[in-house]
C-alpha positions in Angstrom: -61.8 13.4 -90.1 -61.0 15.8 -93.0 -57.7 17.5 -92.8 -57.8 21.0 -91.4 -58.0 23.8 -93.9 -54.8 25.8 -94.3 -54.7 29.0 -92.4 -53.8 32.3 -94.1 -50.3 33.4 -93.4 -49.9 36.4 -91.2 -48.3 39.6 -92.5 -44.5 39.9 -92.0 -43.7 40.9 -88.5 -41.7 43.9 -89.7 -44.7 45.5 -91.3 -47.1 47.7 -89.3 -50.8 47.8 -89.2 -52.4 50.9 -90.7 -52.3 53.9 -88.4 -50.0 52.0 -86.0 -47.8 55.0 -85.4 -50.7 57.4 -85.0 -52.4 55.1 -82.4 -49.1 54.6 -80.6 -48.5 58.4 -80.4 -51.9 59.0 -79.0 -51.5 55.9 -76.7 -48.2 57.3 -75.2 -49.3 61.0 -75.1 -52.6 60.1 -73.3 -50.9 57.9 -70.7 -48.0 60.3 -70.2 -50.4 63.3 -69.6 -52.6 61.1 -67.4 -49.6 60.3 -65.2 -48.6 63.9 -65.0 -52.0 65.6 -64.5 -54.4 63.0 -63.0 -54.6 61.0 -59.8 -56.0 57.5 -59.3 -59.2 57.8 -57.5 -60.0 61.2 -58.8 -62.3 63.3 -56.5 -63.2 60.2 -54.4 -59.9 59.2 -52.9 -56.3 59.9 -54.0 -54.7 56.5 -53.3 -52.7 53.9 -55.2 -49.9 51.4 -54.5 -47.5 54.3 -55.2 -48.0 55.3 -51.6 -46.9 51.8 -50.5 -43.9 51.8 -52.9 -42.9 55.2 -51.6 -43.1 54.1 -48.0 -41.0 51.0 -48.7 -38.4 52.9 -50.7 -38.2 55.6 -48.0 -37.0 53.0 -45.5 -33.7 53.2 -47.3 -33.2 56.5 -45.6 -32.6 54.4 -42.5 -30.4 51.9 -44.2 -33.2 49.3 -44.5 -33.7 47.5 -47.8 -36.3 44.9 -49.1 -35.2 41.3 -48.7 -32.1 42.4 -47.0 -33.7 43.8 -43.8 -37.4 43.1 -44.2 -39.8 40.9 -46.2 -42.6 41.8 -48.5 -45.5 39.9 -50.2 -44.1 40.7 -53.7 -41.0 39.4 -55.3 -37.9 41.6 -55.1 -37.6 43.3 -58.5 -40.3 46.0 -58.2 -39.5 46.9 -54.6 -35.9 47.4 -55.6 -37.0 49.4 -58.6 -38.9 51.6 -56.2 -35.7 52.0 -54.0 -33.7 53.0 -57.1 -36.3 55.5 -58.2 -36.6 57.0 -54.7 -32.8 57.4 -54.3 -32.6 59.2 -57.7 -35.5 61.6 -56.9 -33.8 62.5 -53.6 -31.5 64.6 -55.8 -34.5 66.8 -56.8 -36.0 69.3 -54.3 -39.3 68.0 -53.1 -42.5 69.5 -54.5 -44.1 71.5 -51.7 -47.7 70.3 -52.3 -46.8 66.6 -52.5 -43.5 65.1 -51.7 -44.4 62.0 -53.8 -44.4 63.9 -57.1 -41.0 63.1 -58.6 -41.0 59.5 -57.3 -44.4 58.9 -58.9 -43.4 60.5 -62.2 -40.2 58.4 -62.3 -41.9 55.1 -61.3 -44.9 55.8 -63.4 -42.6 56.6 -66.3 -41.0 53.1 -66.0 -44.5 51.6 -65.9 -45.4 53.6 -69.0 -42.5 52.1 -70.9 -43.8 48.6 -70.1 -47.3 49.7 -71.2 -45.8 50.8 -74.5 -44.2 47.4 -74.6 -47.6 45.8 -74.0 -49.1 47.8 -76.9 -46.3 46.7 -79.3 -46.6 43.1 -78.2 -50.4 43.1 -78.7 -49.7 44.5 -82.2 -47.3 41.6 -82.9 -49.6 39.0 -81.5 -52.6 40.4 -83.5 -50.6 40.2 -86.7 -50.0 36.6 -86.0 -53.7 35.9 -85.4 -55.2 38.0 -88.1 -54.2 38.6 -91.8 -56.5 41.5 -92.2 -54.8 44.8 -91.3 -58.0 46.4 -90.3 -58.6 43.7 -87.6 -55.1 44.3 -86.2 -55.8 48.1 -86.1 -59.1 47.4 -84.3 -57.3 45.4 -81.6 -55.0 48.3 -81.0 -57.8 50.9 -80.9 -59.8 48.7 -78.5 -56.9 48.2 -76.1 -55.9 51.9 -76.3 -59.4 52.8 -75.3 -59.7 50.5 -72.3 -59.7 52.2 -68.9 -58.3 49.4 -66.6 -54.7 49.4 -68.1 -54.5 53.2 -67.7 -55.7 53.0 -64.1 -53.3 50.1 -63.3 -50.4 52.2 -64.8 -51.2 55.0 -62.4 -50.3 53.1 -59.3 -49.8 49.4 -59.7 -47.1 47.3 -61.3 -49.4 44.6 -62.9 -48.8 46.2 -66.3 -45.1 45.2 -65.8 -46.0 41.6 -65.1 -48.4 41.6 -68.1 -45.5 42.6 -70.3 -43.6 39.4 -69.5 -46.7 37.3 -70.1 -47.2 38.8 -73.5 -43.5 38.7 -74.3 -43.3 35.0 -73.3 -46.3 34.3 -75.6 -44.9 36.2 -78.5 -41.5 34.5 -78.2 -43.1 31.2 -77.8 -45.0 31.7 -81.1 -41.7 32.7 -82.7 -40.2 29.3 -81.6 -37.7 31.2 -79.5 -38.3 29.0 -76.6 -35.3 29.8 -74.4 -36.0 33.5 -74.5 -39.7 32.8 -73.8 -38.8 30.7 -70.8 -36.4 33.4 -69.5 -39.3 36.0 -69.9 -41.5 33.8 -67.7 -38.8 33.6 -65.1 -38.2 37.3 -65.0 -42.0 37.9 -64.9 -42.3 35.6 -61.9 -39.8 37.8 -60.1 -42.0 40.7 -60.8 -45.2 38.9 -59.7 -46.1 35.3 -59.4 -48.9 35.5 -62.0 -46.7 35.3 -65.1 -46.0 31.7 -64.1 -49.3 30.8 -65.8 -47.4 30.8 -69.1 -45.5 27.6 -68.0 -48.4 25.2 -68.7 -49.4 27.2 -71.8 -45.9 26.7 -73.2 -45.8 23.1 -72.1 -49.1 22.5 -74.0 -47.7 24.0 -77.2 -44.4 22.2 -77.0 -46.0 18.9 -76.3 -48.2 19.3 -79.3 -45.4 20.3 -81.6 -43.4 17.2 -80.5 -46.5 14.9 -80.0 -45.0 12.2 -82.3 -42.1 11.6 -79.8 -43.0 11.8 -76.1 -39.3 11.8 -75.2 -38.5 14.8 -77.3 -41.7 16.5 -75.9 -40.6 15.8 -72.4 -37.2 17.2 -73.0 -38.5 20.4 -74.6 -41.0 21.0 -71.8 -38.3 20.2 -69.2 -35.8 22.6 -70.8 -38.4 25.3 -70.8 -39.2 24.8 -67.1 -35.5 24.6 -66.2 -34.6 27.8 -68.1 -37.5 29.7 -66.4 -36.4 28.3 -63.1 -32.8 29.4 -63.7 -34.0 32.9 -64.5 -35.8 33.0 -61.2 -32.8 31.5 -59.4 -30.3 34.0 -60.9 -32.4 37.0 -60.0 -33.1 35.6 -56.5 -29.6 34.5 -55.8 -28.3 37.9 -54.3 -31.1 37.8 -51.8 -30.6 34.2 -51.0 -27.0 35.0 -50.2 -27.7 38.2 -48.3 -30.8 37.1 -46.3 -32.4 33.7 -47.2 -34.7 34.1 -44.2 -36.5 37.1 -45.8 -37.0 35.1 -49.0 -38.5 32.2 -47.0 -40.8 34.8 -45.2 -42.0 36.0 -48.7 -42.9 32.4 -49.7 -44.8 31.9 -46.4 -46.6 35.2 -46.9 -47.8 34.3 -50.4 -49.0 30.9 -49.3 -50.4 31.9 -46.0 -52.4 35.0 -46.9 -56.2 34.8 -46.6 -58.9 35.2 -49.3 -60.1 38.6 -50.5 -62.6 40.0 -53.0 -63.6 36.6 -54.4 -66.4 34.2 -54.0 -64.1 32.2 -51.7 -63.8 35.3 -49.4 -67.5 35.9 -49.3 -68.1 32.2 -48.4 -65.6 32.7 -45.6 -67.4 35.8 -44.4 -64.7 38.3 -45.3 -65.7 41.6 -47.1 -62.5 43.5 -46.9 -59.7 44.1 -49.4 -56.4 42.2 -49.7 -54.3 42.6 -46.6 -51.2 40.7 -45.5 -50.7 40.9 -41.8 -47.4 40.4 -39.9 -44.3 42.2 -38.8 -42.3 42.7 -42.0 -39.2 43.2 -39.9 -39.6 39.8 -38.4 -38.1 37.0 -40.6 -39.8 34.3 -38.5 -43.3 35.8 -39.0 -46.0 33.2 -39.6 -49.3 35.1 -39.0 -50.3 36.5 -42.4 -54.0 35.9 -42.7 -56.4 38.8 -42.0 -59.2 36.4 -41.3 -59.5 32.7 -40.5 -60.1 30.4 -43.5 -62.9 27.9 -43.5 -62.7 26.3 -46.9 -60.9 23.0 -47.7 -58.3 24.5 -50.0 -56.7 21.2 -50.6 -60.0 19.9 -52.1 -60.5 23.2 -54.0 -57.0 22.9 -55.4 -57.5 19.3 -56.4 -60.8 20.1 -58.2 -59.2 22.9 -60.2 -56.1 20.7 -61.0 -58.3 17.9 -62.3 -60.4 20.3 -64.4 -57.2 21.9 -65.8 -55.7 18.4 -66.5 -58.8 17.5 -68.5 -58.6 20.7 -70.5 -54.8 20.4 -70.9 -55.1 16.9 -72.4 -57.9 17.6 -74.8 -56.9 17.6 -78.4 -56.5 20.9 -80.2 -54.3 22.3 -82.9 -51.7 24.2 -80.9 -49.6 24.9 -84.0 -52.1 27.7 -84.6 -51.3 31.0 -82.8 -54.9 31.7 -82.1 -55.4 28.4 -80.3 -52.3 29.0 -78.1 -53.6 32.5 -77.3 -57.0 31.0 -76.5 -55.4 28.4 -74.2 -53.5 31.2 -72.5 -56.7 33.1 -72.0 -58.5 30.0 -70.6 -55.6 29.5 -68.2 -55.9 33.1 -67.0 -59.6 32.7 -66.4 -59.1 29.5 -64.4 -56.3 31.1 -62.4 -58.6 34.1 -61.5 -61.4 31.7 -60.6 -59.2 29.5 -58.5 -57.1 32.2 -56.8 -57.9 33.1 -53.2 -57.9 36.8 -53.9 -58.7 39.4 -56.6 -57.7 43.0 -56.8 -59.2 45.3 -59.5 -55.9 45.7 -61.2 -55.8 42.0 -61.9 -58.2 42.6 -64.8 -55.2 43.8 -66.9 -54.1 40.2 -67.2 -57.3 39.1 -68.9 -58.3 42.1 -71.1 -55.5 41.6 -73.7 -56.8 38.1 -74.4 -60.4 39.2 -74.6 -59.6 42.0 -77.1 -57.0 39.9 -79.0 -59.3 36.9 -79.5 -62.6 38.9 -79.8 -61.9 42.3 -81.4 -65.6 43.0 -81.8 -68.7 43.8 -79.9 -68.6 40.5 -78.1 -65.2 41.1 -76.6 -66.0 44.8 -75.9 -69.1 43.7 -74.0 -67.1 41.4 -71.8 -64.5 44.1 -71.2 -66.9 46.8 -70.3 -68.9 44.6 -67.9 -65.7 43.5 -66.1 -64.6 47.2 -66.0 -67.9 48.2 -64.6 -67.7 45.5 -61.9 -64.2 46.8 -61.0 -65.6 50.3 -60.5 -68.4 49.0 -58.4 -65.8 47.3 -56.3 -63.3 50.1 -56.1 -64.1 52.8 -55.3 -67.9 52.5 -55.0 -67.8 49.7 -52.4 -64.5 50.1 -50.7 -64.6 53.9 -50.4 -68.2 55.1 -50.7 -70.2 52.1 -49.3 -67.8 50.0 -47.3 -70.6 48.5 -45.2 -72.8 47.4 -48.2 -71.7 43.8 -48.1 -74.5 43.0 -50.5 -72.8 45.1 -53.2 -69.4 43.2 -52.9 -71.3 39.9 -53.0 -73.1 41.0 -56.2 -69.8 42.1 -57.7 -67.8 38.9 -56.9 -70.6 36.6 -58.0 -71.2 38.6 -61.2 -67.5 38.6 -62.0 -67.3 34.8 -61.4 -70.2 34.3 -63.8 -68.5 36.5 -66.5 -65.2 34.6 -66.0 -67.0 31.3 -66.5 -68.6 32.6 -69.7 -65.2 33.8 -70.9 -63.8 30.4 -70.1 -66.5 28.9 -72.3 -65.7 31.4 -75.1 -62.0 30.5 -75.0 -62.9 26.8 -74.8 -65.1 27.1 -77.9 -62.3 28.6 -79.9 -60.2 25.5 -79.0 -63.1 23.0 -79.3 -65.8 24.4 -81.6 -69.4 23.2 -81.3 -70.1 20.4 -83.7 -73.2 21.9 -85.1 -73.5 25.6 -85.9 -77.3 25.5 -85.8 -77.5 23.8 -82.5 -79.3 25.4 -79.5 -75.9 25.9 -77.8 -74.6 27.6 -80.9 -77.6 30.0 -81.0 -77.1 30.8 -77.3 -73.5 31.5 -78.0 -74.3 33.9 -80.7 -76.9 35.7 -78.5 -74.6 36.0 -75.6 -73.3 39.6 -76.2 -76.8 41.0 -76.6 -78.1 39.1 -73.5 -75.1 40.1 -71.4 -75.3 43.7 -72.6 -79.0 43.9 -71.8 -78.5 42.3 -68.4 -75.7 44.7 -67.6 -77.7 47.7 -68.6 -80.7 46.5 -66.5 -78.4 45.8 -63.5 -77.0 49.3 -63.8 -80.4 50.9 -63.9 -81.4 49.0 -60.7 -78.1 49.6 -59.0 -77.9 53.4 -59.4 -80.9 54.2 -57.2 -80.1 51.5 -54.8 -76.5 52.6 -54.3 -77.6 56.3 -54.0 -80.1 55.3 -51.3 -77.4 53.2 -49.6 -74.9 56.1 -49.8 -77.4 58.6 -48.3 -78.3 56.1 -45.6 -74.7 55.5 -44.7 -74.0 59.3 -44.6 -76.9 59.5 -42.1 -75.5 56.7 -39.9 -71.8 57.6 -40.0 -71.8 61.4 -39.6 -73.3 64.1 -37.3 -75.6 64.8 -40.2 -77.5 61.6 -39.4 -78.8 62.7 -36.0 -79.7 66.1 -37.4 -81.5 64.8 -40.4 -83.5 62.2 -38.5 -84.4 64.7 -35.7 -85.5 67.4 -38.2 -87.5 65.1 -40.3 -89.3 64.0 -37.2 -90.1 67.7 -36.3 -91.5 68.2 -39.8 -93.6 65.1 -39.8 -96.4 66.7 -37.8 -96.6 69.9 -39.9 -99.4 70.3 -42.4 -97.0 72.0 -44.9 -93.2 71.8 -45.0 -91.8 74.3 -42.5 -89.2 76.7 -43.7 -85.6 76.2 -42.8 -83.3 79.1 -43.3 -79.6 78.5 -43.9 -76.8 81.0 -44.1 -74.1 78.9 -45.8 -74.2 77.3 -49.2 -71.9 74.3 -48.2 -74.3 73.5 -45.3 -77.2 73.8 -47.7 -75.7 71.3 -50.0 -74.9 69.0 -47.1 -78.5 68.9 -45.7 -80.5 69.2 -48.9 -80.5 65.5 -49.9 -81.7 64.6 -46.4 -84.3 67.3 -45.8 -85.7 68.1 -49.3 -89.5 67.6 -49.3 -89.7 67.7 -45.5 -88.6 71.3 -45.3 -88.7 74.4 -47.5 -85.0 75.0 -47.6 -83.9 78.6 -48.3 -80.5 80.3 -48.4 -80.2 83.7 -46.9 -76.6 84.8 -47.8 -77.3 85.7 -51.5 -77.5 89.5 -51.0 -74.2 89.5 -49.0 -72.6 87.8 -52.0 -73.9 90.5 -54.3 -76.4 88.3 -56.1 -79.0 90.7 -57.3 -82.5 89.3 -57.0 -81.6 86.8 -54.3 -84.1 87.1 -51.4 -82.9 88.7 -48.1 -83.7 87.1 -44.7 -86.4 89.6 -44.1 -88.1 88.7 -47.3 -88.0 85.0 -46.4 -89.7 85.7 -43.1 -92.7 87.3 -44.6 -96.0 85.4 -44.0 -94.2 82.9 -41.8 -95.7 82.0 -38.4 -92.6 80.0 -37.5 -89.3 79.1 -39.0 -86.3 76.9 -38.3 -82.8 78.4 -38.8 -79.3 76.8 -39.1 -76.9 79.8 -38.8 -73.5 78.6 -40.0 -70.6 80.2 -42.0 -69.6 83.8 -42.2 -73.3 85.1 -42.4 -74.5 82.9 -39.6 -74.6 85.6 -36.9 -76.4 88.0 -39.3 -79.1 85.3 -39.9 -79.5 84.7 -36.2 -79.7 88.4 -35.3 -82.3 89.1 -37.9 -84.6 86.2 -36.9 -84.1 86.8 -33.1 -85.0 90.4 -33.4 -88.4 89.5 -34.9 -89.4 86.3 -33.2 -89.2 84.1 -30.1 -87.0 81.1 -29.8 -89.0 78.0 -28.9 -86.1 75.6 -28.8 -82.4 75.5 -29.6 -80.7 72.2 -30.5 -77.0 71.7 -30.9 -75.7 69.0 -33.2 -72.0 68.2 -32.9 -70.1 68.9 -36.1 -72.9 70.9 -37.6 -74.0 73.7 -35.3 -77.2 74.9 -33.6 -80.6 74.7 -35.2 -83.2 77.0 -33.6 -87.0 76.9 -33.8 -88.6 80.4 -33.9 -92.2 81.6 -33.6 -93.6 85.0 -34.6 -96.8 84.6 -32.7 -97.6 86.4 -29.4 -96.7 84.5 -26.3 -95.9 81.2 -28.0 -95.3 78.0 -26.0 -91.7 76.7 -26.0 -90.7 73.3 -27.2 -90.8 71.1 -24.0 -89.0 67.7 -23.9 -91.1 64.6 -23.6 -89.3 63.8 -20.3 -86.8 65.5 -18.0 -84.8 63.3 -15.7 -83.1 64.0 -12.4 -79.5 64.9 -13.2 -80.2 67.0 -16.2 -80.9 64.5 -19.0 -83.8 65.2 -21.3 -85.7 62.9 -23.8 -86.4 65.2 -26.6 -88.3 63.0 -29.1 -88.5 59.5 -30.6 -89.4 57.6 -33.7 -90.8 54.0 -34.0 -90.9 51.6 -36.9 -92.4 48.2 -36.5 -91.2 45.1 -38.4 -92.7 41.6 -38.3 -90.1 40.4 -35.8 -88.8 43.6 -34.2 -89.6 47.1 -33.1 -87.0 49.7 -34.1 -86.9 52.7 -31.7 -84.7 55.8 -32.1 -84.4 58.1 -29.1 -83.1 61.7 -29.1 -81.5 62.7 -25.8 -79.8 65.8 -24.5 -78.0 66.5 -21.2 -78.0 70.0 -19.7 -75.3 69.2 -17.1 -72.2 67.0 -17.3 -72.9 63.4 -16.2 -70.6 61.6 -13.7 -72.3 58.2 -13.5 -73.0 55.6 -16.0 -76.6 55.1 -17.1 -78.3 52.4 -19.1 -81.3 52.9 -21.3 -84.1 50.4 -21.0 -86.8 49.9 -23.7 -89.7 47.5 -23.0 -93.0 46.4 -24.4 -95.7 45.8 -21.8 -98.9 43.8 -22.3 -102.3 44.9 -21.1 -101.5 43.5 -17.6 -98.4 45.6 -17.4 -96.0 42.7 -17.8 -92.9 42.9 -19.9 -93.0 40.7 -23.1 -89.9 42.1 -24.9 -87.2 44.6 -24.2 -83.7 45.7 -24.8 -81.3 47.4 -22.4 -78.0 49.0 -23.4 -75.7 51.9 -22.9 -76.7 54.6 -25.6 -75.8 54.0 -29.2 -75.2 50.3 -28.8 -72.7 50.9 -26.0 -70.5 53.4 -27.9 -71.9 56.6 -26.4 -72.1 56.5 -22.6 -73.8 59.5 -21.0 -70.5 60.4 -19.2 -69.1 61.3 -22.6 -72.0 63.5 -23.8 -71.3 67.1 -24.6 -73.6 69.4 -22.6 -76.4 70.7 -24.8 -75.8 68.4 -27.7 -78.5 66.2 -29.2 -77.6 62.5 -29.0 -79.2 59.9 -31.2 -79.7 56.5 -29.7 -81.1 53.6 -31.8 -82.6 50.4 -30.2 -84.1 47.2 -31.6 -86.5 45.2 -29.5 -86.8 41.6 -30.8 -90.3 40.3 -30.7 -91.0 36.8 -29.4 -92.2 34.3 -32.1 -95.4 33.5 -30.2 -96.5 37.1 -29.3 -100.3 37.1 -29.0 -102.2 39.7 -31.0 -103.1 42.8 -29.0 -102.1 46.2 -27.7 -98.7 46.7 -26.1 -97.3 49.8 -24.4 -93.8 50.9 -25.4 -91.9 52.4 -22.5 -88.3 53.8 -22.0 -86.3 55.0 -19.1 -82.8 55.1 -17.5 -81.2 53.2 -14.6 -77.8 53.5 -12.9 -75.2 50.8 -12.1 -77.3 49.8 -9.1 -80.3 49.1 -11.4 -82.1 52.0 -9.7 -84.3 53.7 -12.2 -83.8 57.5 -12.6 -86.9 59.6 -11.8 -88.3 61.7 -14.6 -91.1 64.2 -15.0 -93.5 64.8 -17.9 -94.1 68.2 -19.7 -96.7 69.0 -17.1 -94.3 68.4 -14.2 -95.7 65.1 -13.0 -93.6 62.1 -12.3 -93.9 58.9 -14.4 -95.4 55.8 -12.9 -92.7 53.2 -12.2 -90.2 55.8 -13.4 -90.8 54.7 -17.0 -91.8 57.0 -19.9 -94.8 55.6 -21.9 -94.2 56.5 -25.5 -97.2 55.0 -27.3 -99.4 51.9 -27.7 -98.5 49.5 -30.5 -101.0 47.0 -31.9 -99.8 43.7 -33.2 
């Protein structure tokens, strides 16, 4: 094989890339002001691990300290940093609006210093990889513009762990092996992840001493020993004060369950990373939030064999770019293998993506991974926590992107033999294909997630019963009936659910001084009937105006929202009469039915006029033409969560049921019936709108044809 072409020498390390100080000034100012003026989670949810650090550090008020009186799932350095920051900020009067302020600013300021260190180290590494100053500058601009490092700095200490990874790599490339190993050891005491630099360093050292295996073994051994000594020295005080807490930490790390990965989805877990157990109990052994079902021994063996194959493949590890590529490949494999993933883990990978691909290709990968992070947190975990399909999409997509990045880093180490091969063409097209696929996925996900969000809001709030009931009332009208609202916040709340079904109008404009806004009297003109939802300061005024002109046909109270009333302006109108009224005061107001190939979904709307003192069960049945039951479902209302004894008098109750159809159901007409029975299985007598009792004390709703 021909000898490798000589690589251009990097610029001296004491020189700076063009605009380095300008970029650094903006980098620091932006992050400092972000820390001071913005909150992680924005308008969605103000939360970060700062809350956890604050709680841990506040235990020092009671004389309790980490790894002296309790264990944690992290190594000791950052928890003790939090304790120091907390004790210092106790000397400053608490900010009235948020007692965390000074603690967050001090801890965040320390994190910012490490972020600056990451920026400087990236500059140093980029100048080792690229001789062109403009490329180095591009690396810095790309990293400065990435969002995940900023987000991580606002509440997580992963940027601190990243600093020791980059520091160890930079020192390794300078041939300052002892300091590099010490950096790995200190990093492991921040978080276990910096330990990934051990095999990276071993591969470079073995290559540099490949002519003498004994020397190579000694160099690698010294590196590991120095890293281990650094860990031991930092851990020694805690081993002396309370070794049982250190052992509990190791058990927690090894015993926690999977989360936010393909492994977790396979095991049926869709939550975030949680470590269970009593942290004040040094003998704790129950850490897993869910039972594991995967053979982790075999998974570990498979990844170990894969990594061994890659580790032993020949490559020129005297070149800084190849060492960085192997570090990136190691990071990818660690993230794929690891039981868990948290969005802030992305900061460990992005520097290698930007450093090795400071172009559209690298930015495409970075933006896709960032977008998946946002879909995961906060979209899934905060806005749509029941949309398991979304987390499944995220973790599978991330695994695919990580695999592709692994290929990218691998091709830097072991290039394709033919540039014009099919594989080479696919590699060149990868950014455009990935970018197009990501854009298409985004276009599809936006309407789906909006629909899922609206659906969840219906199911998890009082608005759900109101919206479904009101849409049902509007379904029989030839034109959308008018619904008058007296409060703008209520209008915004119901608008997404009722637009199209109702003509929604606000009535409080004149009271706010809005010239030209219609008054209630104007909105009643030419209306034969209206619905009103009087809430807020002008609610009584709306009610008085409409009540003075019309007759109430029905009043329906929805818990957490208020009373919606149906008014008519005709002479002697008929009131809204329930479909069925049962002995004891319970009324069946309305229902809706949807038929699926294998089930009938039935939603019932109940109301009680008197407090209930006995438990009742709802039965729903399908009867054939002979009156025999072919399918049915009995349950306490709302899947057993809303017994009638807990119903508020006068409040509408929503009650969904699903009747599973038998696989061999013959075609024909089937009557859908509902009713109530008590603990003695005695059916409760009901009467229809005309005052007659129902046969067999069952309310026939409608005939379904299958």
